[in-house]
All heavy atoms as a GROMACS GRO file, in nm:
protein
  592
    1MET      N    1   1.930  -3.608  -8.295
    1MET     CA    2   2.007  -3.670  -8.190
    1MET      C    3   1.922  -3.698  -8.066
    1MET      O    4   1.928  -3.805  -8.010
    1MET     CB    5   2.124  -3.580  -8.148
    1MET     CG    6   2.228  -3.561  -8.251
    1MET     SD    7   2.325  -3.708  -8.266
    1MET     CE    8   2.440  -3.655  -8.385
    2LYS      N    9   1.848  -3.597  -8.027
    2LYS     CA   10   1.765  -3.609  -7.908
    2LYS      C   11   1.664  -3.722  -7.923
    2LYS      O   12   1.643  -3.800  -7.831
    2LYS     CB   13   1.694  -3.475  -7.885
    2LYS     CG   14   1.608  -3.468  -7.764
    2LYS     CD   15   1.547  -3.329  -7.750
    2LYS     CE   16   1.455  -3.321  -7.633
    2LYS     NZ   17   1.396  -3.188  -7.617
    3GLU      N   18   1.605  -3.733  -8.039
    3GLU     CA   19   1.504  -3.836  -8.063
    3GLU      C   20   1.566  -3.975  -8.060
    3GLU      O   21   1.504  -4.071  -8.012
    3GLU     CB   22   1.434  -3.813  -8.198
    3GLU     CG   23   1.350  -3.687  -8.203
    3GLU     CD   24   1.433  -3.562  -8.231
    3GLU    OE1   25   1.549  -3.575  -8.274
    3GLU    OE2   26   1.382  -3.452  -8.205
    4LEU      N   27   1.688  -3.988  -8.110
    4LEU     CA   28   1.757  -4.117  -8.110
    4LEU      C   29   1.780  -4.166  -7.967
    4LEU      O   30   1.750  -4.281  -7.934
    4LEU     CB   31   1.890  -4.106  -8.185
    4LEU     CG   32   1.978  -4.230  -8.187
    4LEU    CD1   33   1.908  -4.343  -8.260
    4LEU    CD2   34   2.111  -4.198  -8.253
    5VAL      N   35   1.830  -4.079  -7.881
    5VAL     CA   36   1.853  -4.115  -7.741
    5VAL      C   37   1.721  -4.148  -7.673
    5VAL      O   38   1.711  -4.244  -7.597
    5VAL     CB   39   1.926  -4.001  -7.667
    5VAL    CG1   40   1.938  -4.034  -7.519
    5VAL    CG2   41   2.062  -3.977  -7.727
    6GLU      N   42   1.619  -4.070  -7.703
    6GLU     CA   43   1.489  -4.092  -7.640
    6GLU      C   44   1.432  -4.229  -7.674
    6GLU      O   45   1.382  -4.300  -7.586
    6GLU     CB   46   1.392  -3.982  -7.685
    6GLU     CG   47   1.261  -3.983  -7.613
    6GLU     CD   48   1.174  -3.863  -7.650
    6GLU    OE1   49   1.218  -3.777  -7.728
    6GLU    OE2   50   1.061  -3.858  -7.600
    7VAL      N   51   1.442  -4.270  -7.798
    7VAL     CA   52   1.391  -4.401  -7.840
    7VAL      C   53   1.468  -4.514  -7.771
    7VAL      O   54   1.408  -4.609  -7.719
    7VAL     CB   55   1.400  -4.417  -7.993
    7VAL    CG1   56   1.375  -4.559  -8.036
    7VAL    CG2   57   1.302  -4.324  -8.061
    8ILE      N   58   1.599  -4.502  -7.766
    8ILE     CA   59   1.682  -4.606  -7.703
    8ILE      C   60   1.653  -4.616  -7.554
    8ILE      O   61   1.631  -4.725  -7.501
    8ILE     CB   62   1.832  -4.577  -7.728
    8ILE    CG1   63   1.865  -4.591  -7.876
    8ILE    CG2   64   1.918  -4.671  -7.645
    8ILE    CD1   65   2.002  -4.543  -7.913
    9VAL      N   66   1.654  -4.503  -7.485
    9VAL     CA   67   1.639  -4.504  -7.339
    9VAL      C   68   1.499  -4.545  -7.296
    9VAL      O   69   1.483  -4.622  -7.202
    9VAL     CB   70   1.678  -4.367  -7.280
    9VAL    CG1   71   1.647  -4.360  -7.132
    9VAL    CG2   72   1.825  -4.340  -7.305
   10LYS      N   73   1.397  -4.497  -7.366
   10LYS     CA   74   1.260  -4.534  -7.328
   10LYS      C   75   1.235  -4.683  -7.342
   10LYS      O   76   1.151  -4.739  -7.272
   10LYS     CB   77   1.159  -4.454  -7.409
   10LYS     CG   78   1.144  -4.312  -7.359
   10LYS     CD   79   1.029  -4.241  -7.423
   10LYS     CE   80   1.011  -4.104  -7.360
   10LYS     NZ   81   0.893  -4.035  -7.412
   11ALA      N   82   1.308  -4.749  -7.432
   11ALA     CA   83   1.294  -4.894  -7.446
   11ALA      C   84   1.359  -4.969  -7.331
   11ALA      O   85   1.323  -5.083  -7.303
   11ALA     CB   86   1.354  -4.938  -7.579
   12LEU      N   87   1.452  -4.905  -7.262
   12LEU     CA   88   1.526  -4.971  -7.154
   12LEU      C   89   1.462  -4.957  -7.017
   12LEU      O   90   1.475  -5.046  -6.934
   12LEU     CB   91   1.669  -4.912  -7.145
   12LEU     CG   92   1.762  -4.938  -7.261
   12LEU    CD1   93   1.890  -4.857  -7.243
   12LEU    CD2   94   1.794  -5.085  -7.272
   13VAL      N   95   1.394  -4.847  -6.991
   13VAL     CA   96   1.351  -4.814  -6.855
   13VAL      C   97   1.210  -4.863  -6.824
   13VAL      O   98   1.132  -4.893  -6.913
   13VAL     CB   99   1.360  -4.661  -6.831
   13VAL    CG1  100   1.502  -4.613  -6.847
   13VAL    CG2  101   1.268  -4.585  -6.924
   14ASP      N  102   1.178  -4.867  -6.694
   14ASP     CA  103   1.044  -4.903  -6.648
   14ASP      C  104   0.951  -4.783  -6.642
   14ASP      O  105   0.830  -4.798  -6.644
   14ASP     CB  106   1.051  -4.966  -6.508
   14ASP     CG  107   1.114  -5.103  -6.510
   14ASP    OD1  108   1.105  -5.172  -6.614
   14ASP    OD2  109   1.172  -5.142  -6.407
   15HIS      N  110   1.007  -4.662  -6.631
   15HIS     CA  111   0.929  -4.539  -6.622
   15HIS      C  112   0.963  -4.448  -6.740
   15HIS      O  113   1.034  -4.348  -6.725
   15HIS     CB  114   0.959  -4.466  -6.490
   15HIS     CG  115   0.942  -4.551  -6.369
   15HIS    ND1  116   0.818  -4.583  -6.318
   15HIS    CD2  117   1.032  -4.613  -6.290
   15HIS    CE1  118   0.834  -4.660  -6.212
   15HIS    NE2  119   0.962  -4.681  -6.192
   16PRO      N  120   0.912  -4.480  -6.860
   16PRO     CA  121   0.949  -4.400  -6.978
   16PRO      C  122   0.897  -4.256  -6.974
   16PRO      O  123   0.953  -4.168  -7.040
   16PRO     CB  124   0.887  -4.477  -7.095
   16PRO     CG  125   0.784  -4.564  -7.035
   16PRO     CD  126   0.826  -4.591  -6.894
   17ASP      N  127   0.794  -4.230  -6.894
   17ASP     CA  128   0.742  -4.093  -6.886
   17ASP      C  129   0.836  -3.999  -6.811
   17ASP      O  130   0.826  -3.877  -6.825
   17ASP     CB  131   0.605  -4.093  -6.817
   17ASP     CG  132   0.500  -4.169  -6.898
   17ASP    OD1  133   0.516  -4.176  -7.021
   17ASP    OD2  134   0.405  -4.220  -6.837
   18ASP      N  135   0.927  -4.055  -6.731
   18ASP     CA  136   1.021  -3.974  -6.654
   18ASP      C  137   1.149  -3.940  -6.730
   18ASP      O  138   1.235  -3.871  -6.678
   18ASP     CB  139   1.058  -4.045  -6.524
   18ASP     CG  140   0.939  -4.059  -6.430
   18ASP    OD1  141   0.840  -3.984  -6.449
   18ASP    OD2  142   0.945  -4.141  -6.338
   19VAL      N  143   1.162  -3.989  -6.852
   19VAL     CA  144   1.283  -3.962  -6.932
   19VAL      C  145   1.277  -3.819  -6.984
   19VAL      O  146   1.181  -3.779  -7.048
   19VAL     CB  147   1.294  -4.062  -7.050
   19VAL    CG1  148   1.410  -4.026  -7.141
   19VAL    CG2  149   1.309  -4.203  -6.997
   20GLN      N  150   1.382  -3.743  -6.954
   20GLN     CA  151   1.394  -3.606  -7.001
   20GLN      C  152   1.531  -3.587  -7.064
   20GLN      O  153   1.631  -3.630  -7.008
   20GLN     CB  154   1.377  -3.506  -6.887
   20GLN     CG  155   1.242  -3.510  -6.822
   20GLN     CD  156   1.232  -3.414  -6.706
   20GLN    OE1  157   1.327  -3.347  -6.670
   20GLN    NE2  158   1.115  -3.407  -6.645
   21ILE      N  159   1.533  -3.522  -7.180
   21ILE     CA  160   1.658  -3.498  -7.250
   21ILE      C  161   1.665  -3.350  -7.286
   21ILE      O  162   1.574  -3.297  -7.349
   21ILE     CB  163   1.667  -3.583  -7.378
   21ILE    CG1  164   1.653  -3.731  -7.343
   21ILE    CG2  165   1.799  -3.558  -7.450
   21ILE    CD1  166   1.632  -3.821  -7.460
   22LYS      N  167   1.773  -3.287  -7.243
   22LYS     CA  168   1.797  -3.147  -7.277
   22LYS      C  169   1.908  -3.142  -7.380
   22LYS      O  170   2.010  -3.209  -7.366
   22LYS     CB  171   1.836  -3.066  -7.154
   22LYS     CG  172   1.728  -3.060  -7.049
   22LYS     CD  173   1.776  -2.986  -6.927
   22LYS     CE  174   1.671  -2.996  -6.816
   22LYS     NZ  175   1.722  -2.942  -6.690
   23GLU      N  176   1.887  -3.063  -7.484
   23GLU     CA  177   1.985  -3.052  -7.592
   23GLU      C  178   2.040  -2.910  -7.596
   23GLU      O  179   1.966  -2.813  -7.601
   23GLU     CB  180   1.918  -3.087  -7.725
   23GLU     CG  181   2.012  -3.089  -7.841
   23GLU     CD  182   1.945  -3.139  -7.968
   23GLU    OE1  183   1.825  -3.172  -7.965
   23GLU    OE2  184   2.014  -3.146  -8.070
   24ASN      N  185   2.172  -2.900  -7.593
   24ASN     CA  186   2.239  -2.771  -7.600
   24ASN      C  187   2.332  -2.774  -7.720
   24ASN      O  188   2.426  -2.854  -7.725
   24ASN     CB  189   2.318  -2.745  -7.470
   24ASN     CG  190   2.378  -2.608  -7.467
   24ASN    OD1  191   2.357  -2.528  -7.556
   24ASN    ND2  192   2.455  -2.582  -7.363
   25THR      N  193   2.306  -2.688  -7.819
   25THR     CA  194   2.384  -2.686  -7.941
   25THR      C  195   2.471  -2.562  -7.946
   25THR      O  196   2.425  -2.452  -7.920
   25THR     CB  197   2.290  -2.688  -8.064
   25THR    OG1  198   2.203  -2.801  -8.053
   25THR    CG2  199   2.369  -2.698  -8.192
   26ASN      N  200   2.597  -2.582  -7.979
   26ASN     CA  201   2.692  -2.473  -7.993
   26ASN      C  202   2.775  -2.499  -8.119
   26ASN      O  203   2.873  -2.572  -8.115
   26ASN     CB  204   2.782  -2.464  -7.869
   26ASN     CG  205   2.872  -2.343  -7.873
   26ASN    OD1  206   2.859  -2.258  -7.960
   26ASN    ND2  207   2.963  -2.337  -7.779
   27GLY      N  208   2.732  -2.442  -8.229
   27GLY     CA  209   2.800  -2.467  -8.357
   27GLY      C  210   2.778  -2.611  -8.400
   27GLY      O  211   2.666  -2.656  -8.415
   28ASN      N  212   2.890  -2.685  -8.418
   28ASN     CA  213   2.878  -2.825  -8.457
   28ASN      C  214   2.895  -2.919  -8.337
   28ASN      O  215   2.920  -3.037  -8.354
   28ASN     CB  216   2.979  -2.859  -8.566
   28ASN     CG  217   3.122  -2.848  -8.517
   28ASN    OD1  218   3.150  -2.784  -8.417
   28ASN    ND2  219   3.213  -2.909  -8.590
   29LYS      N  220   2.881  -2.864  -8.216
   29LYS     CA  221   2.890  -2.945  -8.095
   29LYS      C  222   2.752  -2.952  -8.029
   29LYS      O  223   2.686  -2.852  -8.011
   29LYS     CB  224   2.990  -2.885  -7.996
   29LYS     CG  225   3.130  -2.884  -8.048
   29LYS     CD  226   3.225  -2.824  -7.948
   29LYS     CE  227   3.365  -2.821  -8.008
   29LYS     NZ  228   3.462  -2.761  -7.915
   30ILE      N  229   2.713  -3.074  -7.993
   30ILE     CA  230   2.583  -3.096  -7.929
   30ILE      C  231   2.607  -3.165  -7.796
   30ILE      O  232   2.676  -3.267  -7.789
   30ILE     CB  233   2.492  -3.184  -8.017
   30ILE    CG1  234   2.466  -3.118  -8.150
   30ILE    CG2  235   2.361  -3.213  -7.944
   30ILE    CD1  236   2.392  -3.207  -8.250
   31ARG      N  237   2.553  -3.108  -7.689
   31ARG     CA  238   2.560  -3.170  -7.557
   31ARG      C  239   2.419  -3.211  -7.517
   31ARG      O  240   2.328  -3.128  -7.510
   31ARG     CB  241   2.618  -3.074  -7.454
   31ARG     CG  242   2.597  -3.127  -7.311
   31ARG     CD  243   2.683  -3.060  -7.212
   31ARG     NE  244   2.799  -3.148  -7.198
   31ARG     CZ  245   2.921  -3.109  -7.172
   31ARG    NH1  246   2.947  -2.983  -7.157
   31ARG    NH2  247   3.018  -3.196  -7.159
   32LEU      N  248   2.402  -3.340  -7.490
   32LEU     CA  249   2.274  -3.395  -7.446
   32LEU      C  250   2.284  -3.430  -7.298
   32LEU      O  251   2.380  -3.493  -7.255
   32LEU     CB  252   2.239  -3.520  -7.526
   32LEU     CG  253   2.222  -3.502  -7.676
   32LEU    CD1  254   2.208  -3.637  -7.744
   32LEU    CD2  255   2.104  -3.415  -7.706
   33THR      N  256   2.185  -3.388  -7.222
   33THR     CA  257   2.178  -3.420  -7.081
   33THR      C  258   2.055  -3.506  -7.058
   33THR      O  259   1.943  -3.463  -7.083
   33THR     CB  260   2.170  -3.292  -6.996
   33THR    OG1  261   2.280  -3.207  -7.029
   33THR    CG2  262   2.175  -3.324  -6.848
   34LEU      N  263   2.078  -3.627  -7.012
   34LEU     CA  264   1.972  -3.726  -6.993
   34LEU      C  265   1.939  -3.737  -6.845
   34LEU      O  266   2.028  -3.755  -6.762
   34LEU     CB  267   2.017  -3.862  -7.047
   34LEU     CG  268   1.927  -3.981  -7.021
   34LEU    CD1  269   1.794  -3.965  -7.093
   34LEU    CD2  270   1.996  -4.109  -7.064
   35THR      N  271   1.811  -3.726  -6.812
   35THR     CA  272   1.763  -3.743  -6.676
   35THR      C  273   1.657  -3.852  -6.677
   35THR      O  274   1.564  -3.848  -6.758
   35THR     CB  275   1.702  -3.612  -6.624
   35THR    OG1  276   1.797  -3.507  -6.639
   35THR    CG2  277   1.666  -3.625  -6.477
   36VAL      N  278   1.674  -3.951  -6.588
   36VAL     CA  279   1.578  -4.060  -6.578
   36VAL      C  280   1.536  -4.077  -6.432
   36VAL      O  281   1.597  -4.020  -6.341
   36VAL     CB  282   1.636  -4.194  -6.630
   36VAL    CG1  283   1.665  -4.186  -6.777
   36VAL    CG2  284   1.759  -4.236  -6.553
   37ASN      N  285   1.434  -4.157  -6.409
   37ASN     CA  286   1.389  -4.190  -6.275
   37ASN      C  287   1.503  -4.259  -6.200
   37ASN      O  288   1.578  -4.338  -6.258
   37ASN     CB  289   1.267  -4.283  -6.283
   37ASN     CG  290   1.201  -4.305  -6.150
   37ASN    OD1  291   1.265  -4.339  -6.052
   37ASN    ND2  292   1.070  -4.287  -6.149
   38GLN      N  293   1.515  -4.233  -6.072
   38GLN     CA  294   1.625  -4.289  -5.992
   38GLN      C  295   1.624  -4.442  -5.996
   38GLN      O  296   1.730  -4.505  -5.996
   38GLN     CB  297   1.614  -4.240  -5.848
   38GLN     CG  298   1.735  -4.271  -5.763
   38GLN     CD  299   1.860  -4.198  -5.810
   38GLN    OE1  300   1.853  -4.090  -5.866
   38GLN    NE2  301   1.974  -4.260  -5.789
   39ASP      N  302   1.506  -4.503  -6.003
   39ASP     CA  303   1.496  -4.649  -6.007
   39ASP      C  304   1.550  -4.706  -6.138
   39ASP      O  305   1.589  -4.823  -6.143
   39ASP     CB  306   1.350  -4.693  -5.990
   39ASP     CG  307   1.294  -4.655  -5.854
   39ASP    OD1  308   1.373  -4.637  -5.760
   39ASP    OD2  309   1.170  -4.644  -5.843
   40ASP      N  310   1.552  -4.628  -6.244
   40ASP     CA  311   1.597  -4.674  -6.376
   40ASP      C  312   1.743  -4.642  -6.405
   40ASP      O  313   1.793  -4.678  -6.511
   40ASP     CB  314   1.510  -4.610  -6.485
   40ASP     CG  315   1.367  -4.659  -6.479
   40ASP    OD1  316   1.345  -4.775  -6.441
   40ASP    OD2  317   1.277  -4.580  -6.513
   41MET      N  318   1.810  -4.576  -6.313
   41MET     CA  319   1.948  -4.535  -6.338
   41MET      C  320   2.039  -4.653  -6.371
   41MET      O  321   2.120  -4.648  -6.463
   41MET     CB  322   2.003  -4.458  -6.218
   41MET     CG  323   2.136  -4.393  -6.243
   41MET     SD  324   2.135  -4.271  -6.374
   41MET     CE  325   2.050  -4.139  -6.294
   42GLY      N  326   2.024  -4.762  -6.298
   42GLY     CA  327   2.106  -4.880  -6.322
   42GLY      C  328   2.082  -4.942  -6.459
   42GLY      O  329   2.174  -4.997  -6.521
   43LYS      N  330   1.960  -4.934  -6.508
   43LYS     CA  331   1.928  -4.989  -6.638
   43LYS      C  332   1.989  -4.908  -6.751
   43LYS      O  333   2.022  -4.961  -6.856
   43LYS     CB  334   1.777  -4.998  -6.656
   43LYS     CG  335   1.714  -5.099  -6.564
   43LYS     CD  336   1.566  -5.106  -6.583
   43LYS     CE  337   1.510  -5.209  -6.486
   43LYS     NZ  338   1.370  -5.231  -6.502
   44VAL      N  339   2.002  -4.778  -6.730
   44VAL     CA  340   2.059  -4.691  -6.833
   44VAL      C  341   2.212  -4.701  -6.833
   44VAL      O  342   2.274  -4.702  -6.938
   44VAL     CB  343   2.014  -4.545  -6.813
   44VAL    CG1  344   2.083  -4.453  -6.910
   44VAL    CG2  345   1.864  -4.535  -6.830
   45ILE      N  346   2.271  -4.712  -6.716
   45ILE     CA  347   2.416  -4.719  -6.707
   45ILE      C  348   2.466  -4.861  -6.734
   45ILE      O  349   2.563  -4.880  -6.806
   45ILE     CB  350   2.464  -4.670  -6.568
   45ILE    CG1  351   2.430  -4.521  -6.555
   45ILE    CG2  352   2.613  -4.692  -6.552
   45ILE    CD1  353   2.460  -4.464  -6.420
   46GLY      N  354   2.399  -4.960  -6.680
   46GLY     CA  355   2.439  -5.098  -6.703
   46GLY      C  356   2.555  -5.139  -6.615
   46GLY      O  357   2.612  -5.059  -6.540
   47ARG      N  358   2.592  -5.265  -6.624
   47ARG     CA  359   2.705  -5.317  -6.546
   47ARG      C  360   2.834  -5.260  -6.601
   47ARG      O  361   2.862  -5.272  -6.720
   47ARG     CB  362   2.709  -5.468  -6.551
   47ARG     CG  363   2.597  -5.531  -6.476
   47ARG     CD  364   2.615  -5.679  -6.466
   47ARG     NE  365   2.502  -5.734  -6.392
   47ARG     CZ  366   2.482  -5.862  -6.376
   47ARG    NH1  367   2.564  -5.948  -6.430
   47ARG    NH2  368   2.378  -5.905  -6.307
   48HIS      N  369   2.910  -5.201  -6.513
   48HIS     CA  370   3.039  -5.140  -6.548
   48HIS      C  371   3.025  -5.034  -6.657
   48HIS      O  372   3.119  -5.010  -6.732
   48HIS     CB  373   3.141  -5.246  -6.589
   48HIS     CG  374   3.162  -5.350  -6.485
   48HIS    ND1  375   3.233  -5.326  -6.369
   48HIS    CD2  376   3.120  -5.479  -6.477
   48HIS    CE1  377   3.234  -5.437  -6.297
   48HIS    NE2  378   3.165  -5.530  -6.358
   49GLY      N  379   2.904  -4.976  -6.672
   49GLY     CA  380   2.883  -4.870  -6.768
   49GLY      C  381   2.871  -4.916  -6.912
   49GLY      O  382   2.883  -4.836  -7.005
   50ARG      N  383   2.844  -5.041  -6.934
   50ARG     CA  384   2.842  -5.095  -7.070
   50ARG      C  385   2.727  -5.041  -7.155
   50ARG      O  386   2.745  -5.012  -7.273
   50ARG     CB  387   2.836  -5.247  -7.066
   50ARG     CG  388   2.964  -5.308  -7.020
   50ARG     CD  389   2.958  -5.458  -7.021
   50ARG     NE  390   3.084  -5.512  -6.971
   50ARG     CZ  391   3.098  -5.635  -6.932
   50ARG    NH1  392   2.996  -5.719  -6.935
   50ARG    NH2  393   3.214  -5.678  -6.888
   51ILE      N  394   2.610  -5.027  -7.096
   51ILE     CA  395   2.496  -4.977  -7.174
   51ILE      C  396   2.516  -4.829  -7.206
   51ILE      O  397   2.492  -4.786  -7.319
   51ILE     CB  398   2.363  -5.002  -7.100
   51ILE    CG1  399   2.338  -5.152  -7.093
   51ILE    CG2  400   2.248  -4.932  -7.169
   51ILE    CD1  401   2.215  -5.192  -7.017
   52ALA      N  402   2.563  -4.752  -7.110
   52ALA     CA  403   2.591  -4.610  -7.136
   52ALA      C  404   2.696  -4.595  -7.244
   52ALA      O  405   2.684  -4.509  -7.333
   52ALA     CB  406   2.637  -4.541  -7.007
   53LYS      N  407   2.797  -4.679  -7.241
   53LYS     CA  408   2.902  -4.674  -7.344
   53LYS      C  409   2.845  -4.711  -7.481
   53LYS      O  410   2.880  -4.648  -7.582
   53LYS     CB  411   3.015  -4.770  -7.306
   53LYS     CG  412   3.132  -4.765  -7.400
   53LYS     CD  413   3.244  -4.856  -7.353
   53LYS     CE  414   3.358  -4.852  -7.453
   53LYS     NZ  415   3.466  -4.942  -7.413
   54ALA      N  416   2.755  -4.808  -7.485
   54ALA     CA  417   2.694  -4.848  -7.611
   54ALA      C  418   2.608  -4.735  -7.669
   54ALA      O  419   2.611  -4.710  -7.790
   54ALA     CB  420   2.611  -4.974  -7.592
   55ILE      N  421   2.533  -4.667  -7.581
   55ILE     CA  422   2.450  -4.555  -7.627
   55ILE      C  423   2.540  -4.445  -7.684
   55ILE      O  424   2.512  -4.388  -7.789
   55ILE     CB  425   2.362  -4.502  -7.513
   55ILE    CG1  426   2.258  -4.605  -7.472
   55ILE    CG2  427   2.294  -4.371  -7.553
   55ILE    CD1  428   2.182  -4.570  -7.346
   56ARG      N  429   2.649  -4.416  -7.614
   56ARG     CA  430   2.742  -4.312  -7.661
   56ARG      C  431   2.807  -4.352  -7.794
   56ARG      O  432   2.830  -4.268  -7.880
   56ARG     CB  433   2.848  -4.286  -7.555
   56ARG     CG  434   2.793  -4.210  -7.437
   56ARG     CD  435   2.902  -4.176  -7.336
   56ARG     NE  436   2.847  -4.095  -7.229
   56ARG     CZ  437   2.837  -4.136  -7.103
   56ARG    NH1  438   2.881  -4.256  -7.068
   56ARG    NH2  439   2.785  -4.056  -7.012
   57THR      N  440   2.836  -4.481  -7.812
   57THR     CA  441   2.896  -4.529  -7.936
   57THR      C  442   2.800  -4.510  -8.053
   57THR      O  443   2.839  -4.466  -8.161
   57THR     CB  444   2.936  -4.677  -7.924
   57THR    OG1  445   3.028  -4.690  -7.816
   57THR    CG2  446   3.000  -4.728  -8.051
   58VAL      N  447   2.673  -4.543  -8.032
   58VAL     CA  448   2.573  -4.524  -8.138
   58VAL      C  449   2.559  -4.376  -8.172
   58VAL      O  450   2.552  -4.337  -8.288
   58VAL     CB  451   2.437  -4.584  -8.094
   58VAL    CG1  452   2.326  -4.543  -8.189
   58VAL    CG2  453   2.446  -4.735  -8.085
   59LEU      N  454   2.558  -4.291  -8.069
   59LEU     CA  455   2.549  -4.147  -8.091
   59LEU      C  456   2.668  -4.094  -8.169
   59LEU      O  457   2.652  -4.012  -8.260
   59LEU     CB  458   2.541  -4.072  -7.957
   59LEU     CG  459   2.404  -4.061  -7.895
   59LEU    CD1  460   2.414  -3.995  -7.759
   59LEU    CD2  461   2.311  -3.983  -7.983
   60LYS      N  462   2.787  -4.139  -8.135
   60LYS     CA  463   2.907  -4.091  -8.204
   60LYS      C  464   2.908  -4.137  -8.350
   60LYS      O  465   2.953  -4.063  -8.438
   60LYS     CB  466   3.032  -4.135  -8.131
   60LYS     CG  467   3.050  -4.058  -8.002
   60LYS     CD  468   3.176  -4.096  -7.928
   60LYS     CE  469   3.181  -4.016  -7.799
   60LYS     NZ  470   3.299  -4.045  -7.721
   61ALA      N  471   2.859  -4.257  -8.375
   61ALA     CA  472   2.851  -4.305  -8.513
   61ALA      C  473   2.753  -4.220  -8.594
   61ALA      O  474   2.781  -4.182  -8.708
   61ALA     CB  475   2.808  -4.451  -8.516
   62TYR      N  476   2.640  -4.188  -8.535
   62TYR     CA  477   2.541  -4.103  -8.602
   62TYR      C  478   2.595  -3.962  -8.619
   62TYR      O  479   2.574  -3.898  -8.722
   62TYR     CB  480   2.410  -4.103  -8.523
   62TYR     CG  481   2.298  -4.029  -8.590
   62TYR    CD1  482   2.235  -4.082  -8.701
   62TYR    CD2  483   2.257  -3.905  -8.544
   62TYR    CE1  484   2.133  -4.014  -8.764
   62TYR    CE2  485   2.155  -3.836  -8.606
   62TYR     CZ  486   2.093  -3.891  -8.716
   62TYR     OH  487   1.993  -3.821  -8.778
   63ALA      N  488   2.666  -3.912  -8.518
   63ALA     CA  489   2.721  -3.777  -8.524
   63ALA      C  490   2.827  -3.765  -8.633
   63ALA      O  491   2.836  -3.661  -8.700
   63ALA     CB  492   2.780  -3.739  -8.389
   64THR      N  493   2.905  -3.869  -8.652
   64THR     CA  494   3.006  -3.868  -8.757
   64THR      C  495   2.940  -3.855  -8.893
   64THR      O  496   2.988  -3.781  -8.980
   64THR     CB  497   3.090  -3.997  -8.751
   64THR    OG1  498   3.151  -4.006  -8.622
   64THR    CG2  499   3.198  -3.998  -8.857
   65LYS      N  500   2.830  -3.923  -8.911
   65LYS     CA  501   2.755  -3.916  -9.037
   65LYS      C  502   2.702  -3.774  -9.060
   65LYS      O  503   2.700  -3.725  -9.172
   65LYS     CB  504   2.640  -4.016  -9.033
   65LYS     CG  505   2.557  -4.019  -9.157
   65LYS     CD  506   2.445  -4.120  -9.146
   65LYS     CE  507   2.354  -4.110  -9.265
   65LYS     NZ  508   2.238  -4.197  -9.252
   66GLU      N  509   2.659  -3.708  -8.952
   66GLU     CA  510   2.603  -3.574  -8.960
   66GLU      C  511   2.710  -3.464  -8.951
   66GLU      O  512   2.679  -3.346  -8.956
   66GLU     CB  513   2.500  -3.553  -8.849
   66GLU     CG  514   2.381  -3.645  -8.856
   66GLU     CD  515   2.294  -3.619  -8.977
   66GLU    OE1  516   2.275  -3.500  -9.012
   66GLU    OE2  517   2.245  -3.717  -9.035
   67ASP      N  518   2.837  -3.504  -8.934
   67ASP     CA  519   2.951  -3.412  -8.923
   67ASP      C  520   2.937  -3.317  -8.805
   67ASP      O  521   2.956  -3.196  -8.817
   67ASP     CB  522   2.971  -3.335  -9.053
   67ASP     CG  523   3.109  -3.271  -9.060
   67ASP    OD1  524   3.203  -3.327  -9.002
   67ASP    OD2  525   3.122  -3.163  -9.120
   68VAL      N  526   2.901  -3.372  -8.688
   68VAL     CA  527   2.893  -3.295  -8.564
   68VAL      C  528   2.961  -3.375  -8.453
   68VAL      O  529   2.989  -3.494  -8.468
   68VAL     CB  530   2.747  -3.263  -8.523
   68VAL    CG1  531   2.681  -3.172  -8.623
   68VAL    CG2  532   2.666  -3.389  -8.502
   69TYR      N  533   2.986  -3.310  -8.341
   69TYR     CA  534   3.042  -3.374  -8.222
   69TYR      C  535   2.931  -3.379  -8.118
   69TYR      O  536   2.864  -3.279  -8.095
   69TYR     CB  537   3.162  -3.295  -8.170
   69TYR     CG  538   3.217  -3.350  -8.042
   69TYR    CD1  539   3.298  -3.463  -8.043
   69TYR    CD2  540   3.186  -3.292  -7.920
   69TYR    CE1  541   3.348  -3.515  -7.926
   69TYR    CE2  542   3.235  -3.344  -7.802
   69TYR     CZ  543   3.317  -3.456  -7.806
   69TYR     OH  544   3.365  -3.507  -7.688
   70VAL      N  545   2.915  -3.495  -8.054
   70VAL     CA  546   2.807  -3.510  -7.956
   70VAL      C  547   2.864  -3.562  -7.825
   70VAL      O  548   2.959  -3.642  -7.824
   70VAL     CB  549   2.696  -3.603  -8.010
   70VAL    CG1  550   2.744  -3.744  -8.028
   70VAL    CG2  551   2.575  -3.600  -7.920
   71ASP      N  552   2.808  -3.514  -7.714
   71ASP     CA  553   2.847  -3.557  -7.580
   71ASP      C  554   2.720  -3.585  -7.502
   71ASP      O  555   2.626  -3.506  -7.504
   71ASP     CB  556   2.930  -3.447  -7.512
   71ASP     CG  557   2.989  -3.495  -7.382
   71ASP    OD1  558   3.016  -3.615  -7.369
   71ASP    OD2  559   3.010  -3.409  -7.294
   72LEU      N  560   2.716  -3.698  -7.432
   72LEU     CA  561   2.599  -3.738  -7.355
   72LEU      C  562   2.634  -3.742  -7.207
   72LEU      O  563   2.726  -3.813  -7.167
   72LEU     CB  564   2.548  -3.877  -7.399
   72LEU     CG  565   2.432  -3.935  -7.320
   72LEU    CD1  566   2.306  -3.852  -7.340
   72LEU    CD2  567   2.408  -4.078  -7.360
   73ASP      N  568   2.560  -3.665  -7.128
   73ASP     CA  569   2.574  -3.666  -6.983
   73ASP      C  570   2.450  -3.731  -6.924
   73ASP      O  571   2.338  -3.698  -6.961
   73ASP     CB  572   2.586  -3.524  -6.927
   73ASP     CG  573   2.712  -3.454  -6.974
   73ASP    OD1  574   2.814  -3.523  -6.993
   73ASP    OD2  575   2.708  -3.331  -6.990
   74ILE      N  576   2.472  -3.824  -6.830
   74ILE     CA  577   2.360  -3.892  -6.764
   74ILE      C  578   2.353  -3.843  -6.621
   74ILE      O  579   2.451  -3.856  -6.546
   74ILE     CB  580   2.378  -4.045  -6.770
   74ILE    CG1  581   2.388  -4.091  -6.915
   74ILE    CG2  582   2.263  -4.113  -6.696
   74ILE    CD1  583   2.423  -4.237  -6.931
   75GLU      N  584   2.240  -3.787  -6.583
   75GLU     CA  585   2.222  -3.735  -6.447
   75GLU      C  586   2.126  -3.823  -6.371
   75GLU      O  587   2.029  -3.867  -6.419
   75GLU     CB  588   2.168  -3.593  -6.450
   75GLU     CG  589   2.266  -3.495  -6.508
   75GLU     CD  590   2.214  -3.353  -6.503
   75GLU    OE1  591   2.096  -3.331  -6.482
   75GLU    OE2  592   2.295  -3.263  -6.524
   0.00000   0.00000   0.00000
């Protein structure tokens, strides 16, 4: 999961070295916390949150295949 988010987000931002993802697993629940450079925040969230929603949709589709629940927080 972490690698999937990392590949997607690093392709979107101008400062890929500043992308940090923390993964917290509790049973079949995974919480990912994404931190990016302040200048790239708009690129990750998108207009009206569309890009963030798309990233979460891809994650949920992958999580369904793996039979886990995933939550993505963007800081």
